[in-house]
C-alpha positions as CSV (number, residue, x, y, z in Angstrom):
1,M,-0.1,0.3,-0.4
2,T,0.8,3.0,-1.1
3,E,1.3,6.2,1.6
4,N,-1.2,8.2,-0.7
5,E,-3.5,4.9,-0.3
6,I,-3.0,4.9,3.4
7,Q,-3.9,8.5,3.0
8,E,-7.4,7.9,0.8
9,A,-8.2,4.9,3.3
10,I,-7.4,7.2,6.4
11,L,-9.9,10.0,4.7
12,Q,-12.6,7.6,3.9
13,V,-12.5,6.1,8.0
14,C,-12.7,10.0,9.0
15,K,-15.3,11.7,6.5
16,V,-18.6,11.5,8.3
17,S,-21.4,10.8,5.5
18,G,-23.3,13.4,3.5
19,N,-21.2,16.1,5.8
20,D,-19.5,18.3,3.2
21,S,-18.2,20.6,5.7
22,D,-14.3,22.7,5.7
23,F,-12.3,19.2,6.6
24,N,-8.9,19.6,8.7
25,V,-5.9,18.6,6.3
26,V,-3.1,19.9,8.2
27,R,-4.0,17.9,11.0
28,F,-5.0,14.9,8.4
29,Y,-1.5,14.4,6.6
30,V,-0.3,14.9,10.5
31,L,-1.5,12.0,10.8
32,C,-0.7,10.6,8.1
33,D,2.7,11.6,8.9
34,R,3.0,9.7,12.7
35,L,0.9,6.9,11.1
36,V,4.3,6.1,8.8
37,E,6.3,6.7,11.4
38,L,4.8,4.4,13.4
39,G,4.9,1.4,11.1
40,A,8.5,2.4,10.0
41,A,10.0,2.5,13.7
42,A,7.6,-1.3,14.1
43,E,9.0,-2.9,10.8
44,R,13.0,-1.3,12.1
45,E,12.7,-2.4,15.4
46,E,11.0,-6.7,13.7
47,C,14.3,-5.8,12.2
48,A,16.5,-5.5,14.7
49,D,15.0,-8.8,17.0
50,M,16.1,-10.6,13.8
51,A,19.6,-9.2,13.8
52,D,20.0,-9.5,17.6
53,A,18.4,-13.2,17.2
54,T,21.0,-14.1,15.0
55,G,23.8,-13.2,16.8
56,D,24.5,-9.4,15.5
57,P,24.3,-7.0,17.9
58,D,26.0,-4.2,16.0
59,L,23.8,-5.0,13.2
60,A,21.2,-4.4,15.5
61,D,21.8,-1.1,17.3
62,A,22.4,0.0,14.0
63,I,19.1,-0.4,12.9
64,R,17.7,0.6,15.9
65,A,20.1,4.1,15.4
66,R,18.0,4.6,12.4
67,G,15.0,5.5,13.6
68,H,16.8,8.2,16.0
69,K,18.4,10.2,13.0
70,L,17.3,13.4,12.4
């Protein structure tokens, strides 16, 4: 699923049926970005756990460190 498809799906879930009032687009995109970040963080942690399980703590640390870069 692409980022655009995720945004469209969330928009459909958040949309009130029959209501054409203003929609806070900025907050919507902030929410979408946060959901993408959470998914990436979860995937990173799974990869790091797999590296730990194979006995490569340096690789696991490097994977986890990617989440701390600005």
